[in-house]
N, C-alpha and C positions, 0 to 999 in steps of 0.2 A: 631587954636587949640581951642576946646570948653572946657568947664569945666569938661566934662565927658571923656576927653582924656588928658593925660599928657605924654609927651615924647613918643608918639605913642602907649601908652597903654591905654586901655579902663578902666576907673574906674568902680567899681561895687557897687551896692547898698547893704545896710545892710542885706536885705533878702537873697541876693546871697551869702554873706559871711556866714551867719548863716546856710543856706542849705548846702553849700560846706563843712563846718566844722562840720556839724552835731550837732549844738547847737541852742539855741533859740536866737531870736533877742535881748531879754533882756540880755543874756550873753554877746553879742557883745557890747551892750551899757555899761555894767558893765566894760568890759575890757578898753573901752575908758575912762570911769570915773576914773579908776585906773591909767591912764596914760600909759597903755600897748599898746594901739592902737590909731592911729590918723586918723581922717577923714577930708575930705574936704567937703564943702557944695555946693550943686547945687544952682542955682538962686532961686529955690523954697524952699530951706532949707533942702533938703534930704541929708543924710549922704552918702558920696561916698568914697570908699576905694581903695587902690592899690590892684591889683590881688593877691599879696603875703599875703594879710590879712588872707586868708583862711588857708594858711600854718602856719602863726603866731598863729591864734586862736587854731588850732590843737595842736601846741606846748604848748600853755597856758593850754589847757585841760590836756595834759599829765603831765605837771609840777604840776598842782593843784591836779591831781589824785595821784601823788607821794608825796604829802604833802607839797609842797612849797607854800609859801605865795605870794601874789601879790607883796609885797615889794622885796622879794627874786628874783622873776621873773624879776622885773624891773632891778635888779642888773645884771641879766644874759643877758639882751638884748644887751648891748654894745658888749659883747662877740659874740653873735649871728650875730649882724650887721657887725662887723669889722673882726671877725675871729682872733682877737688878744686879749691877756689878759696881765694884769700885775701880779706880784707874789701874791698879795692879792686876786685877782679874781680867779687865778688858785687854790689857797688854798680853797676858798669858793666852787668852782666847785668840787674839790676832796672831800671835806667834804660832800656835798650834794650827790655825787655819792656813797660814803661809807654808808651814812644813807639809801639811797634807796636800795643798795645791801643787807644791813642787813634785810630790809623789805622783799626783794625777798627771801632771805634765810629762813626767818621765814615762809613765805607762802609756799615755797617748802617743808619744814618740815611738815606743816599741810597737804599739798597735799599727801605726802608720807604716812602719818597716815591714811588719808581717803582711799587711795588705799589699805592699809592693811585691813581695816574694810570691804571694798567692796570684797576683795579676800576671806576673812573669810566667809562673808555672802553668797557669790556665791556658796560656797561648801555645804551650808545647805538650805533645802527647806523652 
């Protein structure tokens, strides 16, 4: 087994992770610095990631877009990895979900208002 293969899976370079997730290489490095992502190193020092790193980075992007901090995302990772939670983790997950739902509701209200303005302006030249 070479350093670029682990348990039959080919490890991927940082550029592949970035392209696959639609982010910059700098963003991938940031996630690693924050402890959200881990990399192995090739003999030449290149960062190498498990193929699921692309999915994880997309998840990080979604969570950041929803307003979560890297610390909060770090708290979510054990839930993601194991599929199990304790009562405190479930409460945190529900709290974040409620906060995000409130944002969605606010955005939907704004969208509805814009639709009203568009409908009004469509009837006038």
